[in-house]
C-alpha atoms as a printed R data frame, in Angstrom:
    type eleno elety resid chain resno       x      y       z
1   ATOM     1    CA   UNK     A     1 -15.816  0.085  11.409
2   ATOM     2    CA   UNK     A     2 -13.261  2.858  11.882
3   ATOM     3    CA   UNK     A     3 -10.120  2.920   9.768
4   ATOM     4    CA   UNK     A     4  -8.106  3.541  12.944
5   ATOM     5    CA   UNK     A     5  -9.485  2.984  16.433
6   ATOM     6    CA   UNK     A     6  -6.979  5.590  17.670
7   ATOM     7    CA   UNK     A     7  -8.242  8.401  15.428
8   ATOM     8    CA   UNK     A     8 -10.426 10.105  18.021
9   ATOM     9    CA   UNK     A     9  -9.674 12.315  21.061
10  ATOM    10    CA   UNK     A    10 -10.843  9.779  23.654
11  ATOM    11    CA   UNK     A    11  -8.592  6.894  22.569
12  ATOM    12    CA   UNK     A    12  -5.620  9.152  21.867
13  ATOM    13    CA   UNK     A    13  -5.847 10.759  25.283
14  ATOM    14    CA   UNK     A    14  -6.242  7.359  26.939
15  ATOM    15    CA   UNK     A    15  -3.057  6.054  25.314
16  ATOM    16    CA   UNK     A    16  -1.093  9.176  26.240
17  ATOM    17    CA   UNK     A    17  -2.364  9.095  29.831
18  ATOM    18    CA   UNK     A    18  -1.657  5.376  30.173
19  ATOM    19    CA   UNK     A    19   1.966  5.951  29.219
20  ATOM    20    CA   UNK     A    20   2.256  9.323  31.001
21  ATOM    21    CA   UNK     A    21   3.054 11.127  27.754
22  ATOM    22    CA   UNK     A    22   2.279 14.546  26.303
23  ATOM    23    CA   UNK     A    23   2.748 15.905  22.769
24  ATOM    24    CA   UNK     A    24   6.291 17.214  22.244
25  ATOM    25    CA   UNK     A    25   6.402 20.487  20.346
26  ATOM    26    CA   UNK     A    26  10.129 19.988  19.640
27  ATOM    27    CA   UNK     A    27   9.281 16.876  17.602
28  ATOM    28    CA   UNK     A    28   6.265 18.440  15.915
29  ATOM    29    CA   UNK     A    29   3.811 16.078  17.572
30  ATOM    30    CA   UNK     A    30   0.164 16.838  16.818
31  ATOM    31    CA   UNK     A    31  -1.860 13.632  16.971
32  ATOM    32    CA   UNK     A    32  -4.463 13.058  14.262
33  ATOM    33    CA   UNK     A    33  -7.913 12.451  15.794
34  ATOM    34    CA   UNK     A    34 -10.118 12.467  12.678
35  ATOM    35    CA   UNK     A    35 -10.850  9.026  11.233
36  ATOM    36    CA   UNK     A    36 -12.336 10.475   8.041
37  ATOM    37    CA   UNK     A    37  -8.904 11.949   7.260
38  ATOM    38    CA   UNK     A    38  -7.344  8.505   7.764
39  ATOM    39    CA   UNK     A    39  -9.812  7.077   5.249
40  ATOM    40    CA   UNK     A    40  -8.994  9.756   2.693
41  ATOM    41    CA   UNK     A    41  -5.256  9.145   3.116
42  ATOM    42    CA   UNK     A    42  -5.762  5.429   2.480
43  ATOM    43    CA   UNK     A    43  -7.875  6.139  -0.603
44  ATOM    44    CA   UNK     A    44  -5.264  8.521  -2.001
45  ATOM    45    CA   UNK     A    45  -2.437  6.032  -1.373
46  ATOM    46    CA   UNK     A    46  -4.211  3.234  -3.322
47  ATOM    47    CA   UNK     A    47  -2.539  0.568  -1.219
48  ATOM    48    CA   UNK     A    48  -1.921 -2.967  -2.387
49  ATOM    49    CA   UNK     A    49  -1.421 -6.103  -0.292
50  ATOM    50    CA   UNK     A    50   2.134 -6.411  -1.683
51  ATOM    51    CA   UNK     A    51   3.140 -2.860  -0.755
52  ATOM    52    CA   UNK     A    52   5.964 -2.180   1.685
53  ATOM    53    CA   UNK     A    53   5.102  1.198   3.200
54  ATOM    54    CA   UNK     A    54   7.599  3.578   4.757
55  ATOM    55    CA   UNK     A    55   6.109  5.715   7.543
56  ATOM    56    CA   UNK     A    56   7.952  8.618   9.158
57  ATOM    57    CA   UNK     A    57   6.943  9.612  12.679
58  ATOM    58    CA   UNK     A    58   4.251  7.025  13.476
59  ATOM    59    CA   UNK     A    59   3.664  8.583  16.897
60  ATOM    60    CA   UNK     A    60   1.274  6.386  18.861
61  ATOM    61    CA   UNK     A    61   0.337  4.462  15.707
62  ATOM    62    CA   UNK     A    62  -2.828  6.279  14.599
63  ATOM    63    CA   UNK     A    63  -2.085  5.910  10.889
64  ATOM    64    CA   UNK     A    64   0.020  2.784  11.353
65  ATOM    65    CA   UNK     A    65  -2.856  0.623  12.605
66  ATOM    66    CA   UNK     A    66  -4.844  1.560   9.508
67  ATOM    67    CA   UNK     A    67  -1.934  0.713   7.193
68  ATOM    68    CA   UNK     A    68  -0.905 -2.632   8.682
69  ATOM    69    CA   UNK     A    69  -3.872 -4.833   7.633
70  ATOM    70    CA   UNK     A    70  -3.804 -3.429   4.096
71  ATOM    71    CA   UNK     A    71  -0.143 -3.987   3.121
72  ATOM    72    CA   UNK     A    72   2.606 -6.592   3.329
73  ATOM    73    CA   UNK     A    73   4.723 -4.571   5.754
74  ATOM    74    CA   UNK     A    74   5.131 -1.134   7.305
75  ATOM    75    CA   UNK     A    75   8.633  0.040   8.154
76  ATOM    76    CA   UNK     A    76   8.365  3.047  10.459
77  ATOM    77    CA   UNK     A    77  11.059  5.380  11.780
78  ATOM    78    CA   UNK     A    78  10.486  7.222  15.046
79  ATOM    79    CA   UNK     A    79  12.754  9.777  16.723
80  ATOM    80    CA   UNK     A    80  10.944  9.833  20.080
81  ATOM    81    CA   UNK     A    81  12.491  7.116  22.265
82  ATOM    82    CA   UNK     A    82   9.401  6.955  24.479
83  ATOM    83    CA   UNK     A    83   7.105  5.740  21.682
84  ATOM    84    CA   UNK     A    84   8.310  2.245  20.640
85  ATOM    85    CA   UNK     A    85   6.733  0.709  23.733
86  ATOM    86    CA   UNK     A    86   3.484  2.518  22.886
87  ATOM    87    CA   UNK     A    87   3.552  1.246  19.302
88  ATOM    88    CA   UNK     A    88   4.101 -2.306  20.523
89  ATOM    89    CA   UNK     A    89   0.842 -1.989  22.444
90  ATOM    90    CA   UNK     A    90  -1.300 -0.056  19.953
91  ATOM    91    CA   UNK     A    91  -0.179 -2.085  16.898
92  ATOM    92    CA   UNK     A    92  -0.414 -5.491  18.570
93  ATOM    93    CA   UNK     A    93  -3.264 -6.578  16.260
94  ATOM    94    CA   UNK     A    94  -0.994 -6.794  13.204
95  ATOM    95    CA   UNK     A    95   2.332 -6.290  14.923
96  ATOM    96    CA   UNK     A    96   4.058 -8.997  12.898
97  ATOM    97    CA   UNK     A    97   3.818 -6.698   9.852
98  ATOM    98    CA   UNK     A    98   5.539 -3.760  11.559
99  ATOM    99    CA   UNK     A    99   9.282 -3.068  11.469
100 ATOM   100    CA   UNK     A   100  10.270 -0.171  13.723
101 ATOM   101    CA   UNK     A   101  13.494  1.791  13.305
102 ATOM   102    CA   UNK     A   102  14.599  4.206  16.014
103 ATOM   103    CA   UNK     A   103  16.298  7.301  14.650
104 ATOM   104    CA   UNK     A   104  16.329 10.373  12.425
105 ATOM   105    CA   UNK     A   105  14.497 10.096   9.096
106 ATOM   106    CA   UNK     A   106  16.944 12.557   7.507
107 ATOM   107    CA   UNK     A   107  19.847 10.198   8.246
108 ATOM   108    CA   UNK     A   108  18.341  6.857   7.293
109 ATOM   109    CA   UNK     A   109  18.830  5.335   3.834
110 ATOM   110    CA   UNK     A   110  16.894  2.859   1.734
111 ATOM   111    CA   UNK     A   111  19.393  0.082   2.512
112 ATOM   112    CA   UNK     A   112  18.739  0.435   6.248
113 ATOM   113    CA   UNK     A   113  14.967  0.446   5.699
114 ATOM   114    CA   UNK     A   114  15.175 -2.531   3.354
115 ATOM   115    CA   UNK     A   115  17.162 -4.500   5.915
116 ATOM   116    CA   UNK     A   116  14.616 -3.718   8.629
117 ATOM   117    CA   UNK     A   117  11.605 -4.562   6.430
118 ATOM   118    CA   UNK     A   118  13.065 -7.478   4.502
119 ATOM   119    CA   UNK     A   119  12.601 -5.631   1.190
120 ATOM   120    CA   UNK     A   120  12.772 -2.090  -0.149
121 ATOM   121    CA   UNK     A   121   9.751  0.154   0.592
122 ATOM   122    CA   UNK     A   122   7.780  1.284  -2.468
123 ATOM   123    CA   UNK     A   123   5.462  3.882  -0.896
124 ATOM   124    CA   UNK     A   124   5.834  6.613   1.717
125 ATOM   125    CA   UNK     A   125   2.610  7.273   3.637
126 ATOM   126    CA   UNK     A   126   3.014  9.590   6.612
127 ATOM   127    CA   UNK     A   127   1.794 12.426   8.758
128 ATOM   128    CA   UNK     A   128   5.187 14.108   8.550
129 ATOM   129    CA   UNK     A   129   6.852 16.176  11.288
130 ATOM   130    CA   UNK     A   130   6.243 19.640   9.891
131 ATOM   131    CA   UNK     A   131   9.690 21.083  10.699
132 ATOM   132    CA   UNK     A   132  11.438 18.652   8.346
133 ATOM   133    CA   UNK     A   133   8.645 17.773   5.904
134 ATOM   134    CA   UNK     A   134   9.806 19.749   2.870
135 ATOM   135    CA   UNK     A   135  13.419 18.629   3.239
136 ATOM   136    CA   UNK     A   136  12.439 15.023   3.816
137 ATOM   137    CA   UNK     A   137  10.157 14.789   0.768
138 ATOM   138    CA   UNK     A   138  12.894 15.957  -1.593
139 ATOM   139    CA   UNK     A   139  15.457 13.756   0.175
140 ATOM   140    CA   UNK     A   140  13.265 10.668  -0.343
141 ATOM   141    CA   UNK     A   141  12.732 11.463  -4.015
142 ATOM   142    CA   UNK     A   142  16.452 12.038  -4.561
143 ATOM   143    CA   UNK     A   143  17.880  9.150  -2.567
144 ATOM   144    CA   UNK     A   144  15.205  6.445  -2.307
145 ATOM   145    CA   UNK     A   145  14.433  5.452  -5.903
146 ATOM   146    CA   UNK     A   146  12.319  2.475  -4.857
147 ATOM   147    CA   UNK     A   147   9.684  4.861  -3.431
148 ATOM   148    CA   UNK     A   148   7.248  5.281  -6.318
149 ATOM   149    CA   UNK     A   149   4.504  7.196  -4.490
150 ATOM   150    CA   UNK     A   150   4.375  9.592  -1.538
151 ATOM   151    CA   UNK     A   151   1.159 10.450   0.323
152 ATOM   152    CA   UNK     A   152   2.108 12.904   3.037
153 ATOM   153    CA   UNK     A   153   0.514 15.317   5.484
154 ATOM   154    CA   UNK     A   154   2.320 18.670   5.458
155 ATOM   155    CA   UNK     A   155   1.661 22.321   6.208
156 ATOM   156    CA   UNK     A   156  -0.670 23.782   3.601
157 ATOM   157    CA   UNK     A   157   1.992 26.300   2.570
158 ATOM   158    CA   UNK     A   158   4.428 23.443   1.878
159 ATOM   159    CA   UNK     A   159   1.756 21.725  -0.212
160 ATOM   160    CA   UNK     A   160   1.374 25.012  -2.118
161 ATOM   161    CA   UNK     A   161   5.103 25.046  -2.873
162 ATOM   162    CA   UNK     A   162   5.063 21.407  -3.942
163 ATOM   163    CA   UNK     A   163   2.195 21.980  -6.387
164 ATOM   164    CA   UNK     A   164   3.193 25.480  -7.578
165 ATOM   165    CA   UNK     A   165   3.300 26.345 -11.269
166 ATOM   166    CA   UNK     A   166   5.899 28.534 -13.033
167 ATOM   167    CA   UNK     A   167   5.151 32.227 -12.617
168 ATOM   168    CA   UNK     A   168   3.378 31.877  -9.276
169 ATOM   169    CA   UNK     A   169   4.733 33.369  -6.060
170 ATOM   170    CA   UNK     A   170   5.095 29.942  -4.402
171 ATOM   171    CA   UNK     A   171   7.162 28.587  -7.304
172 ATOM   172    CA   UNK     A   172  10.856 28.432  -6.537
173 ATOM   173    CA   UNK     A   173  13.978 26.291  -6.546
174 ATOM   174    CA   UNK     A   174  12.377 23.708  -4.254
175 ATOM   175    CA   UNK     A   175   9.388 23.220  -6.569
176 ATOM   176    CA   UNK     A   176  11.546 22.960  -9.675
177 ATOM   177    CA   UNK     A   177  13.902 20.408  -8.096
178 ATOM   178    CA   UNK     A   178  11.042 18.287  -6.771
179 ATOM   179    CA   UNK     A   179   9.462 18.280 -10.235
180 ATOM   180    CA   UNK     A   180  12.586 16.582 -11.603
181 ATOM   181    CA   UNK     A   181  11.526 13.447  -9.752
182 ATOM   182    CA   UNK     A   182   7.744 13.492  -9.381
183 ATOM   183    CA   UNK     A   183   4.441 15.274  -9.907
184 ATOM   184    CA   UNK     A   184   1.365 15.974  -7.787
185 ATOM   185    CA   UNK     A   185  -1.599 13.687  -8.484
186 ATOM   186    CA   UNK     A   186  -3.877 14.514  -5.546
187 ATOM   187    CA   UNK     A   187  -4.464 16.824  -2.600
188 ATOM   188    CA   UNK     A   188  -6.996 17.593   0.135
189 ATOM   189    CA   UNK     A   189  -7.074 20.039   3.036
190 ATOM   190    CA   UNK     A   190  -7.079 19.133   6.743
191 ATOM   191    CA   UNK     A   191  -8.340 21.552   9.396
192 ATOM   192    CA   UNK     A   192  -6.445 22.247  12.666
193 ATOM   193    CA   UNK     A   193  -9.390 20.726  14.569
194 ATOM   194    CA   UNK     A   194  -8.471 17.316  13.181
195 ATOM   195    CA   UNK     A   195  -5.473 17.204  15.541
196 ATOM   196    CA   UNK     A   196  -4.791 17.078  19.255
197 ATOM   197    CA   UNK     A   197  -3.485 19.585  20.147
198 ATOM   198    CA   UNK     A   198  -4.617 21.701  17.156
199 ATOM   199    CA   UNK     A   199  -1.610 23.137  15.274
200 ATOM   200    CA   UNK     A   200  -1.396 26.859  14.556
201 ATOM   201    CA   UNK     A   201  -1.201 26.215  10.812
202 ATOM   202    CA   UNK     A   202  -3.461 24.733   8.158
203 ATOM   203    CA   UNK     A   203  -2.537 21.304   6.823
204 ATOM   204    CA   UNK     A   204  -2.930 19.374   3.604
205 ATOM   205    CA   UNK     A   205  -2.366 15.854   2.375
206 ATOM   206    CA   UNK     A   206  -0.620 15.681  -0.980
207 ATOM   207    CA   UNK     A   207   0.137 12.741  -3.245
208 ATOM   208    CA   UNK     A   208   3.303 12.754  -5.371
209 ATOM   209    CA   UNK     A   209   3.938 10.062  -7.983
210 ATOM   210    CA   UNK     A   210   7.460  9.484  -9.235
211 ATOM   211    CA   UNK     A   211   8.232 10.066 -12.909
212 ATOM   212    CA   UNK     A   212   9.078  6.930 -14.856
213 ATOM   213    CA   UNK     A   213  12.356  8.642 -15.806
214 ATOM   214    CA   UNK     A   214  14.312 11.366 -14.009
215 ATOM   215    CA   UNK     A   215  17.099 13.442 -15.590
216 ATOM   216    CA   UNK     A   216  20.283 11.468 -16.138
217 ATOM   217    CA   UNK     A   217  22.231 13.991 -14.048
218 ATOM   218    CA   UNK     A   218  19.649 15.380 -11.633
219 ATOM   219    CA   UNK     A   219  22.384 16.752  -9.341
220 ATOM   220    CA   UNK     A   220  23.705 18.957 -12.150
221 ATOM   221    CA   UNK     A   221  20.197 20.179 -12.988
222 ATOM   222    CA   UNK     A   222  19.626 20.971  -9.313
223 ATOM   223    CA   UNK     A   223  22.855 23.018  -9.284
224 ATOM   224    CA   UNK     A   224  21.572 25.028 -12.255
225 ATOM   225    CA   UNK     A   225  18.204 25.547 -10.542
226 ATOM   226    CA   UNK     A   226  19.813 26.739  -7.305
227 ATOM   227    CA   UNK     A   227  22.009 29.207  -9.187
228 ATOM   228    CA   UNK     A   228  19.082 30.485 -11.255
229 ATOM   229    CA   UNK     A   229  16.994 31.196  -8.153
230 ATOM   230    CA   UNK     A   230  19.864 32.477  -5.997
231 ATOM   231    CA   UNK     A   231  18.977 36.093  -6.742
232 ATOM   232    CA   UNK     A   232  15.335 36.139  -7.765
233 ATOM   233    CA   UNK     A   233  15.268 39.847  -8.605
234 ATOM   234    CA   UNK     A   234  18.005 39.411 -11.189
235 ATOM   235    CA   UNK     A   235  17.706 37.948 -14.655
236 ATOM   236    CA   UNK     A   236  18.561 34.291 -14.865
237 ATOM   237    CA   UNK     A   237  21.832 35.112 -16.670
238 ATOM   238    CA   UNK     A   238  23.009 37.518 -13.976
239 ATOM   239    CA   UNK     A   239  21.909 35.291 -11.124
240 ATOM   240    CA   UNK     A   240  23.778 32.284 -12.527
241 ATOM   241    CA   UNK     A   241  26.850 34.361 -13.372
242 ATOM   242    CA   UNK     A   242  26.949 35.584  -9.771
243 ATOM   243    CA   UNK     A   243  27.104 31.930  -8.679
244 ATOM   244    CA   UNK     A   244  30.166 31.218 -10.802
245 ATOM   245    CA   UNK     A   245  28.827 30.193 -14.211
246 ATOM   246    CA   UNK     A   246  30.839 31.753 -17.063
247 ATOM   247    CA   UNK     A   247  28.829 34.313 -18.997
248 ATOM   248    CA   UNK     A   248  30.181 33.163 -22.365
249 ATOM   249    CA   UNK     A   249  29.048 29.599 -21.635
250 ATOM   250    CA   UNK     A   250  25.688 30.835 -20.403
251 ATOM   251    CA   UNK     A   251  25.073 32.902 -23.531
252 ATOM   252    CA   UNK     A   252  25.710 29.918 -25.793
253 ATOM   253    CA   UNK     A   253  23.623 27.606 -23.608
254 ATOM   254    CA   UNK     A   254  20.663 30.009 -23.459
255 ATOM   255    CA   UNK     A   255  20.696 30.405 -27.221
256 ATOM   256    CA   UNK     A   256  20.916 26.644 -27.840
257 ATOM   257    CA   UNK     A   257  18.142 25.935 -25.312
258 ATOM   258    CA   UNK     A   258  15.868 28.654 -26.729
259 ATOM   259    CA   UNK     A   259  15.688 30.510 -23.395
260 ATOM   260    CA   UNK     A   260  15.704 34.301 -23.088
261 ATOM   261    CA   UNK     A   261  18.665 35.182 -20.846
262 ATOM   262    CA   UNK     A   262  16.774 38.269 -19.642
263 ATOM   263    CA   UNK     A   263  13.944 36.290 -18.072
264 ATOM   264    CA   UNK     A   264  13.740 35.459 -14.382
265 ATOM   265    CA   UNK     A   265  14.008 31.955 -12.979
266 ATOM   266    CA   UNK     A   266  10.407 31.754 -11.747
267 ATOM   267    CA   UNK     A   267   9.182 31.988 -15.347
268 ATOM   268    CA   UNK     A   268  10.933 28.777 -16.401
269 ATOM   269    CA   UNK     A   269   9.363 25.321 -16.180
270 ATOM   270    CA   UNK     A   270  11.360 22.378 -14.759
271 ATOM   271    CA   UNK     A   271  11.911 20.986 -18.267
272 ATOM   272    CA   UNK     A   272  13.507 24.321 -19.245
273 ATOM   273    CA   UNK     A   273  16.111 23.849 -16.519
274 ATOM   274    CA   UNK     A   274  16.808 20.312 -17.717
275 ATOM   275    CA   UNK     A   275  17.343 21.564 -21.256
276 ATOM   276    CA   UNK     A   276  19.553 24.429 -20.062
277 ATOM   277    CA   UNK     A   277  21.614 22.092 -17.882
278 ATOM   278    CA   UNK     A   278  22.157 19.720 -20.801
279 ATOM   279    CA   UNK     A   279  23.374 22.563 -23.007
280 ATOM   280    CA   UNK     A   280  25.737 23.839 -20.334
281 ATOM   281    CA   UNK     A   281  27.071 20.322 -19.841
282 ATOM   282    CA   UNK     A   282  27.758 19.959 -23.558
283 ATOM   283    CA   UNK     A   283  29.875 23.121 -23.518
284 ATOM   284    CA   UNK     A   284  32.096 22.192 -20.583
């Protein structure tokens, strides 16, 4: 039995033709047509029958139909106004478990999703629209604390940034801020041929599990991270001073945190930024 009856070119094309639709590049629509990938996503997500899953951009329901029989509810948000009628048809088998929200995933909040689903979602499992994927992942981690696990399809280069280690060229402010909230616990690659139409980039599915505890003032730590990376060619002290931090405060904070002020931001681990932020906070 397939995980999703839609995860093949024939069925996907039939649904699109039946509804006189075509993939919209503006919305980043590349339909997954590889059922093995669906199976690997499900395995990585480790779904439970009590899970409430948040899905962004369900499209025609290729992943949705595989999620529905395995969880209590799927709450999906879709920006394309032509697709709700398609989802009603393709997800009819377990349609009573689907809550569909029409709108922009970057403007929705957990309260709106909870109202639609009847309870707060605890997992995000999605083939994300690539244009907004990086922003959306961090937004979910920052503003949807009930989401304890994310299993998401993204561009391979975004997956590289998510999983980057200090000192590597992909490591930057985004990686450090994401690491305040969660850590990568799985990844696999997906070839362009797994989609219709094939994208011009390589893809990867990555799993992020939320930390049991995030920094008390994550917003302040994020401000420190942004300032530290603002001018990557400068030392961390000079970069942060250029963004308005007082040099006298910085010097005391670096010394107390045990951080060399002459180093560059990409050499510091996320926990270094937390420690530095705490020291700065204690001096203000």
